[in-house]
C-alpha positions as CSV (number, residue, x, y, z in Angstrom):
1,X,0.0,0.0,0.0
2,X,2.8,2.3,1.0
3,X,4.6,1.5,-2.3
4,X,1.5,2.3,-4.3
5,X,1.1,5.6,-2.5
6,X,4.8,6.6,-3.1
7,X,4.4,5.6,-6.8
8,X,1.3,7.7,-7.1
9,X,3.0,10.7,-5.6
10,X,6.0,10.3,-8.0
11,X,3.6,10.0,-11.0
12,X,1.7,13.1,-9.9
13,X,4.9,15.1,-9.5
14,X,6.1,13.9,-12.9
15,X,2.8,15.0,-14.5
16,X,3.0,18.3,-12.7
17,X,6.5,19.0,-14.0
18,X,5.5,17.8,-17.5
19,X,2.5,20.1,-17.5
20,X,4.7,22.9,-16.3
21,X,7.0,22.4,-19.2
22,X,4.1,22.2,-21.7
23,X,5.2,23.7,-25.0
24,X,4.0,27.2,-25.4
25,X,2.8,28.0,-29.0
26,X,4.5,31.2,-30.1
27,X,2.3,33.7,-32.0
28,X,2.9,34.0,-35.7
29,X,4.8,37.2,-36.6
30,X,4.4,39.9,-39.1
31,X,7.4,40.6,-41.4
32,X,8.5,43.4,-39.0
33,X,8.6,40.9,-36.1
34,X,5.5,42.0,-34.3
35,X,2.8,39.4,-33.3
36,X,-0.1,38.7,-35.7
37,X,-3.4,38.9,-33.9
38,X,-5.5,35.8,-33.5
39,X,-8.2,37.7,-35.4
40,X,-6.4,36.8,-38.7
41,X,-6.8,33.1,-38.0
42,X,-10.5,33.3,-37.8
43,X,-12.2,32.4,-41.1
44,X,-15.5,31.3,-39.5
45,X,-18.5,32.7,-41.2
46,X,-20.9,35.2,-39.7
47,X,-24.1,33.4,-38.7
48,X,-26.7,35.4,-40.7
49,X,-29.5,33.9,-38.5
50,X,-28.1,35.9,-35.6
51,X,-28.1,39.3,-37.3
52,X,-31.7,40.0,-36.7
53,X,-35.0,40.1,-38.5
54,X,-35.1,39.3,-42.2
55,X,-36.5,42.0,-44.6
56,X,-37.1,40.2,-47.9
57,X,-37.3,43.0,-50.4
58,X,-40.2,41.4,-52.4
59,X,-42.3,41.5,-49.2
60,X,-42.2,45.3,-49.3
61,X,-43.2,46.2,-52.8
62,X,-40.0,45.4,-54.7
63,X,-40.8,43.7,-58.0
64,X,-38.8,40.5,-58.7
65,X,-37.6,39.6,-62.2
66,X,-38.1,43.2,-63.3
67,X,-35.9,45.4,-65.5
68,X,-37.4,48.4,-63.8
69,X,-34.8,50.4,-61.8
70,X,-36.1,50.2,-58.2
71,X,-33.6,52.3,-56.2
72,X,-36.2,54.1,-54.1
73,X,-38.2,51.0,-53.2
74,X,-35.0,49.1,-52.2
75,X,-33.7,52.0,-50.2
76,X,-37.0,52.2,-48.4
77,X,-36.6,48.6,-47.2
78,X,-33.0,49.4,-45.9
79,X,-34.3,52.5,-44.1
80,X,-37.2,50.6,-42.6
81,X,-34.8,47.9,-41.4
82,X,-32.6,50.5,-39.7
83,X,-35.6,52.3,-38.1
84,X,-37.0,49.1,-36.7
85,X,-33.7,48.2,-34.9
86,X,-31.7,46.6,-37.7
87,X,-31.6,43.2,-39.4
88,X,-30.9,41.6,-42.8
89,X,-32.1,43.0,-46.1
90,X,-32.7,40.0,-48.3
91,X,-32.6,39.8,-52.1
92,X,-34.3,36.4,-52.9
93,X,-34.1,34.2,-55.9
94,X,-34.5,36.3,-59.0
95,X,-33.1,39.7,-59.7
96,X,-33.7,43.4,-58.9
97,X,-32.2,46.4,-60.6
98,X,-31.0,49.5,-58.7
99,X,-28.8,52.5,-58.5
100,X,-26.9,53.6,-55.4
101,X,-28.1,52.0,-52.2
102,X,-26.9,53.2,-48.7
103,X,-26.8,50.8,-45.8
104,X,-27.3,52.1,-42.3
105,X,-25.9,51.1,-38.9
106,X,-27.5,47.7,-37.9
107,X,-28.4,46.7,-41.4
108,X,-26.8,43.9,-43.5
109,X,-27.2,42.4,-47.0
110,X,-28.0,38.8,-47.8
111,X,-28.3,37.7,-51.5
112,X,-29.8,34.3,-51.5
113,X,-28.9,31.5,-53.9
114,X,-29.8,32.4,-57.5
115,X,-30.6,35.9,-56.3
116,X,-29.0,39.0,-58.0
117,X,-28.7,42.6,-57.1
118,X,-28.1,44.2,-60.5
119,X,-26.7,47.6,-61.1
120,X,-28.5,50.1,-63.4
121,X,-26.8,50.7,-66.8
122,X,-27.5,54.5,-66.5
123,X,-25.1,56.7,-64.5
124,X,-27.9,59.0,-63.6
125,X,-29.2,56.3,-61.2
126,X,-26.1,56.7,-59.1
127,X,-25.8,59.5,-56.6
128,X,-23.2,62.2,-57.1
129,X,-21.5,63.0,-53.8
130,X,-18.2,63.6,-52.0
131,X,-16.4,60.3,-52.0
132,X,-12.9,58.7,-52.3
133,X,-11.6,57.9,-55.8
134,X,-8.1,57.2,-57.1
135,X,-6.3,58.5,-54.0
136,X,-8.3,61.7,-53.8
137,X,-11.4,62.9,-51.9
138,X,-13.7,64.5,-54.5
139,X,-17.1,64.6,-56.1
140,X,-17.9,61.4,-57.9
141,X,-20.6,58.7,-58.2
142,X,-21.5,56.5,-55.3
143,X,-21.3,52.7,-55.7
144,X,-24.1,50.2,-56.1
145,X,-23.7,49.1,-52.5
146,X,-22.5,51.7,-50.0
147,X,-21.9,51.5,-46.3
148,X,-20.3,54.4,-44.4
149,X,-19.8,54.3,-40.7
150,X,-21.6,50.9,-40.5
151,X,-19.6,48.9,-37.9
152,X,-20.3,45.2,-38.1
153,X,-21.6,45.4,-41.6
154,X,-22.0,42.0,-43.4
155,X,-22.6,41.1,-47.0
156,X,-23.2,37.4,-47.6
157,X,-24.3,35.2,-50.5
158,X,-24.3,32.8,-52.2
159,X,-26.1,35.1,-54.6
160,X,-24.6,37.8,-56.9
161,X,-23.9,41.5,-56.9
162,X,-23.8,42.1,-60.7
163,X,-22.6,45.6,-61.7
164,X,-24.0,45.2,-65.2
165,X,-20.9,46.9,-66.5
166,X,-21.1,46.2,-70.3
167,X,-22.5,49.6,-71.3
168,X,-20.0,51.4,-69.2
169,X,-17.1,49.4,-70.6
170,X,-18.1,50.1,-74.2
171,X,-18.5,53.8,-73.5
172,X,-15.1,54.0,-71.8
173,X,-13.3,52.4,-74.8
174,X,-15.2,54.7,-77.2
175,X,-14.1,57.7,-75.2
176,X,-10.5,56.4,-75.2
177,X,-10.7,56.2,-79.0
178,X,-11.7,59.9,-79.1
179,X,-9.5,61.1,-76.3
180,X,-6.4,59.0,-75.4
181,X,-6.1,61.0,-72.2
182,X,-9.5,60.0,-70.9
183,X,-9.2,59.0,-67.3
184,X,-11.3,56.8,-65.0
185,X,-12.7,59.9,-63.4
186,X,-13.7,61.3,-66.8
187,X,-15.4,58.1,-67.8
188,X,-18.1,58.3,-65.0
189,X,-18.6,54.7,-63.9
190,X,-19.8,53.4,-60.5
191,X,-18.1,50.8,-58.3
192,X,-19.9,47.7,-57.1
193,X,-19.2,48.0,-53.4
194,X,-17.8,50.9,-51.4
195,X,-17.3,50.5,-47.6
196,X,-15.9,53.4,-45.7
197,X,-15.1,54.4,-42.1
198,X,-16.3,51.1,-40.8
199,X,-15.0,48.4,-38.4
200,X,-15.5,44.6,-38.1
201,X,-16.9,44.1,-41.6
202,X,-17.3,40.7,-43.3
203,X,-18.0,40.0,-47.0
204,X,-18.5,36.3,-47.3
205,X,-19.5,33.6,-49.9
206,X,-20.9,36.1,-52.4
207,X,-20.3,36.6,-56.1
208,X,-19.3,40.1,-57.0
209,X,-19.0,40.5,-60.8
210,X,-19.0,42.7,-63.8
211,X,-18.3,46.0,-62.0
212,X,-18.3,49.1,-64.3
213,X,-15.3,50.3,-62.4
214,X,-13.5,49.0,-59.2
215,X,-15.3,46.0,-57.9
216,X,-14.7,46.5,-54.1
217,X,-13.3,49.6,-52.5
218,X,-12.5,49.9,-48.8
219,X,-11.6,53.3,-47.3
220,X,-10.5,54.0,-43.8
221,X,-11.8,50.7,-42.5
222,X,-10.4,48.4,-39.8
223,X,-10.9,44.6,-39.3
224,X,-12.4,43.6,-42.7
225,X,-12.6,40.1,-43.9
226,X,-13.3,38.8,-47.4
227,X,-14.0,35.1,-47.1
228,X,-14.8,32.7,-50.0
229,X,-15.8,35.3,-52.5
230,X,-15.9,35.0,-56.3
231,X,-14.8,38.3,-57.9
232,X,-14.9,38.5,-61.7
233,X,-14.9,40.9,-64.6
234,X,-14.0,39.9,-68.2
235,X,-10.4,40.3,-69.4
236,X,-11.3,40.7,-73.1
237,X,-14.2,40.5,-75.7
238,X,-16.4,43.0,-74.0
239,X,-16.9,45.5,-76.8
240,X,-17.0,45.6,-80.6
241,X,-14.7,48.6,-80.5
242,X,-11.8,46.3,-79.8
243,X,-12.3,42.6,-78.9
244,X,-9.0,42.6,-77.1
245,X,-10.3,45.1,-74.6
246,X,-11.8,44.0,-71.2
247,X,-13.6,45.6,-68.3
248,X,-11.4,48.6,-67.7
249,X,-10.0,49.2,-64.2
250,X,-12.2,46.5,-62.6
251,X,-9.8,45.9,-59.7
252,X,-11.0,43.1,-57.4
253,X,-10.4,44.7,-54.0
254,X,-8.9,48.2,-53.4
255,X,-7.7,48.8,-49.9
256,X,-7.4,52.5,-49.2
257,X,-6.0,53.8,-45.9
258,X,-7.0,50.6,-44.0
259,X,-5.7,48.5,-41.2
260,X,-6.2,44.8,-40.5
261,X,-7.7,43.2,-43.7
262,X,-7.9,39.5,-44.4
263,X,-8.7,38.1,-47.8
264,X,-9.0,34.3,-47.6
265,X,-10.2,31.6,-49.9
266,X,-11.3,34.0,-52.7
267,X,-11.2,33.6,-56.5
268,X,-10.2,36.8,-58.3
269,X,-10.1,37.3,-62.1
270,X,-10.5,40.9,-63.4
271,X,-9.1,43.1,-66.2
272,X,-6.8,45.0,-63.8
273,X,-5.2,44.3,-60.5
274,X,-6.6,41.9,-58.0
275,X,-5.7,43.3,-54.5
276,X,-4.4,46.9,-54.6
277,X,-3.1,49.0,-51.7
278,X,-3.9,52.7,-52.0
279,X,-3.6,55.8,-49.7
280,X,-3.1,58.9,-51.8
281,X,-1.1,60.4,-54.6
282,X,0.7,63.6,-55.5
283,X,3.8,65.5,-54.4
284,X,2.1,66.7,-51.2
285,X,0.0,63.6,-50.6
286,X,1.6,62.8,-47.2
287,X,0.3,66.2,-45.9
288,X,-3.3,65.5,-46.7
289,X,-5.3,64.1,-43.6
290,X,-7.6,62.2,-46.0
291,X,-4.6,60.1,-47.0
292,X,-2.6,57.6,-45.0
293,X,-1.0,54.1,-44.7
294,X,-2.3,50.6,-45.2
295,X,-1.0,48.1,-42.7
296,X,-1.5,44.5,-41.6
297,X,-2.9,43.0,-44.8
298,X,-3.0,39.2,-45.4
299,X,-4.1,37.5,-48.6
300,X,-4.1,33.7,-48.2
301,X,-5.3,30.6,-49.9
302,X,-6.7,32.4,-52.9
303,X,-6.8,31.5,-56.6
304,X,-6.1,34.0,-59.3
305,X,-7.3,33.9,-62.8
306,X,-6.3,36.5,-65.3
307,X,-5.2,39.7,-63.5
308,X,-2.8,42.5,-64.2
309,X,-1.2,42.1,-60.7
310,X,-2.0,39.7,-57.9
311,X,-0.9,42.3,-55.4
312,X,-0.1,45.9,-56.4
313,X,1.2,48.6,-54.1
314,X,0.2,51.7,-55.9
315,X,-0.5,53.5,-58.1
316,X,-1.9,55.7,-55.3
317,X,0.0,54.5,-52.3
318,X,2.0,56.4,-49.6
319,X,3.0,53.9,-46.9
320,X,2.3,50.2,-46.9
321,X,3.6,48.0,-44.1
322,X,3.2,44.4,-43.0
323,X,1.7,42.7,-46.0
324,X,1.6,39.0,-46.5
325,X,0.6,36.9,-49.5
326,X,0.7,33.1,-49.0
327,X,-0.5,29.7,-50.1
328,X,-2.0,31.0,-53.4
329,X,-2.4,29.5,-56.9
330,X,-1.8,31.7,-59.9
331,X,-3.1,31.0,-63.4
332,X,-1.7,33.3,-66.1
333,X,-1.5,36.5,-64.1
334,X,0.5,39.3,-65.8
335,X,2.4,40.0,-62.5
336,X,2.4,38.6,-59.0
337,X,3.9,41.5,-56.8
338,X,3.9,44.9,-58.5
339,X,5.5,47.8,-56.7
340,X,4.5,50.9,-58.6
341,X,6.8,53.8,-57.9
342,X,5.3,57.2,-58.7
343,X,8.0,59.9,-59.3
344,X,5.5,62.5,-58.1
345,X,4.6,60.9,-54.8
346,X,6.6,60.1,-51.6
347,X,6.2,56.3,-51.2
348,X,7.4,53.7,-48.7
349,X,6.7,50.0,-49.1
350,X,8.1,47.9,-46.3
351,X,7.9,44.5,-44.7
352,X,6.1,42.6,-47.5
353,X,6.3,38.8,-47.6
354,X,5.2,36.5,-50.5
355,X,5.4,32.8,-49.7
356,X,4.1,29.4,-50.9
357,X,3.1,30.4,-54.4
358,X,2.5,28.1,-57.3
359,X,1.4,28.6,-60.9
360,X,2.3,30.7,-63.9
361,X,2.7,34.4,-64.6
362,X,4.2,37.0,-66.9
363,X,6.4,38.8,-64.4
364,X,6.7,37.7,-60.8
365,X,8.3,40.7,-59.2
366,X,8.0,44.1,-60.8
367,X,9.5,47.3,-59.5
368,X,9.4,50.1,-62.0
369,X,8.5,53.8,-62.2
370,X,4.8,54.4,-62.7
371,X,4.1,57.6,-64.7
372,X,0.5,57.3,-65.9
373,X,-1.3,60.6,-65.4
374,X,1.2,61.9,-62.9
375,X,1.9,65.6,-62.1
376,X,5.2,66.3,-60.4
377,X,5.5,69.6,-58.4
378,X,8.4,71.4,-56.9
379,X,9.0,70.4,-53.3
380,X,12.4,71.0,-51.6
381,X,11.9,68.4,-48.8
382,X,10.5,65.7,-51.1
383,X,11.3,62.4,-49.3
384,X,13.1,59.7,-51.3
385,X,10.8,56.8,-51.9
386,X,11.9,53.4,-50.9
387,X,11.1,49.7,-50.7
388,X,12.7,47.7,-48.0
389,X,12.4,44.3,-46.2
390,X,10.6,42.5,-49.1
391,X,10.9,38.7,-48.9
392,X,10.0,35.8,-51.1
393,X,10.1,32.1,-50.0
394,X,8.9,28.8,-51.2
395,X,8.1,29.9,-54.7
396,X,7.4,27.4,-57.5
397,X,6.4,29.2,-60.7
398,X,6.7,29.4,-64.4
399,X,7.5,32.9,-65.4
400,X,8.3,34.9,-68.5
401,X,10.3,37.3,-66.3
402,X,10.8,36.4,-62.7
403,X,12.8,39.6,-61.8
404,X,11.5,42.7,-63.6
405,X,13.3,45.3,-61.5
406,X,14.7,48.7,-62.5
407,X,16.7,51.2,-60.5
408,X,16.0,54.9,-60.4
409,X,17.2,58.1,-58.6
410,X,13.6,58.5,-57.4
411,X,13.6,55.5,-55.1
412,X,15.9,53.1,-53.1
413,X,15.6,49.3,-52.9
414,X,17.1,47.6,-49.9
415,X,16.9,44.4,-47.8
416,X,15.2,42.0,-50.2
417,X,15.5,38.3,-49.7
418,X,14.8,35.2,-51.9
419,X,14.7,31.7,-50.3
420,X,13.7,28.4,-51.7
421,X,12.9,29.7,-55.2
422,X,12.3,27.2,-57.9
423,X,11.2,28.9,-61.1
424,X,11.3,28.4,-64.9
425,X,12.2,31.9,-66.1
426,X,12.3,32.7,-69.8
427,X,14.0,36.1,-69.3
428,X,16.6,34.9,-66.8
429,X,17.2,38.5,-65.7
430,X,17.6,37.8,-61.9
431,X,20.2,40.2,-60.7
432,X,20.3,40.7,-56.9
433,X,23.1,43.3,-57.4
434,X,20.3,45.8,-58.3
435,X,19.1,45.8,-54.7
436,X,21.2,46.9,-51.7
437,X,21.7,44.1,-49.2
438,X,19.8,41.5,-51.2
439,X,20.2,37.9,-49.8
440,X,19.5,34.6,-51.6
441,X,19.3,31.0,-50.4
442,X,18.5,28.0,-52.4
443,X,17.5,29.9,-55.5
444,X,17.1,27.7,-58.7
445,X,16.2,29.5,-61.9
446,X,15.9,27.3,-65.0
C-alpha cells in the first residue's frame, strides 16, 4: 500500500512537471517581427440567422424579375430595417435592378442562392456625392452598395452582386478612341461595393461580378474580412470597339487607408489588379489628412485567374507595411507582386512577404517607375521613396520574367530576400546586385 502511495506521488509530481513544461505555442509574426493577432486566423462565417429580423425586399413592394430600376423601393426597405432596430435586407431568388443603395448602422445584406442585385446601366441612377476615388477625396458617383460608418456590416451570399458593366465598358473604350487621355474619373462609372469608415466588416461567400469600375473599395476601414468570395470581370471580348479590350479598371479589392484586412479563400479574375493598396497620390499627398497608410494585410489561400497584378502597391500609395501573401495559386497573371513607384509621390513600401506560391505568370516581381497621369510639383523636402524588407520564399512558378526590376534616382531598394525559389524563367534577368543588401538562399532558376 505504501509503495503504491509513493508511486502515485511520484507520478503526480512527474505529470505536474511535464505540464509545467508544456510547449507554449508562439504567435505568428508579421514581417516586421510583431505578433499577428489571432483575429487573422478566424475564417469562420458570420451566422446570418443571428443578425436580426429578415427583410425580404419582395415582401415590401419590390418587383422581382423586373428590368425596372427600383432604387427608391429598395432604399425604403433598408431605411425601414434601420428604423426598426436593424436586421438583414434579403434579395431572394430572381433579380432586382438598382442605382446607389446606402446601408445604415445595424443593417446587413444577404443575397440568396440564384438571387441577384443588378446595377443600373444608367449613370444618372447613381448619386453624385463627395467620396474617395483614385487616391483623392472629390465629387464622384456612389457605388451600387455603399456602407459608411456601419460597424459590423455583413454582405453574404451565395447570390450575386452584378454591376451590369457592359454599357460602361463600351462607353469607356469609345471615349478612349476619341481622347487617349480620358481617365477613369472622366469616364463616369460606378463601383460595385464601397465601404468606408467602418470596423468589423465581413463580406463572405458572395459573387461580385461585372463591375463598371473598381469591384470593391475599402476606405479608412479596420478589421475587414473577405471570405470565400468569387470576384470576376472579363479580361477581353467586352466590346465591338476592340475585342481585345476587357472591363477597364475593374480591380477586385482596393484597400485605401485601411488596417487589418484579411482576404481568404477567394477567387479573383479581373481586367486589372486583384488586390491593390492605396492611400493617396501627388507631391504633397503625405500632408493630406484624408490620405494615409495601409498596414496589416493578409491574402491567403486564394486562386487568381487573369489579372494584371495579384498584389499591387500603388499607383496611389503612400506607406504600406506588414503585407503577407501566402498559399496562393496563380493562373496566367500578368504579375504577382507589383511595386508601382510614382516619381511625383513620396512612397514607402516595407515588410512585405510572398510565400508558398505556385502557378504561372508573366512577371513575378515588378519594381518600375509608374508615370500614368502623374503631375510632379516642386518640393524642396521631397522624401526619397523606398522599398525595404521585401521577402520571397517557397516559390514554385513558371514565369516569362521572374525579376522585372529597374533602378531609379527617385527610389531606393534595400533588404530584399529570396529563399527556396524554384522557377522556370524565360528572361533569366535575376540580378540581386540591383538591390542593396539582397540575400539569396537555395535559388534555382531554370
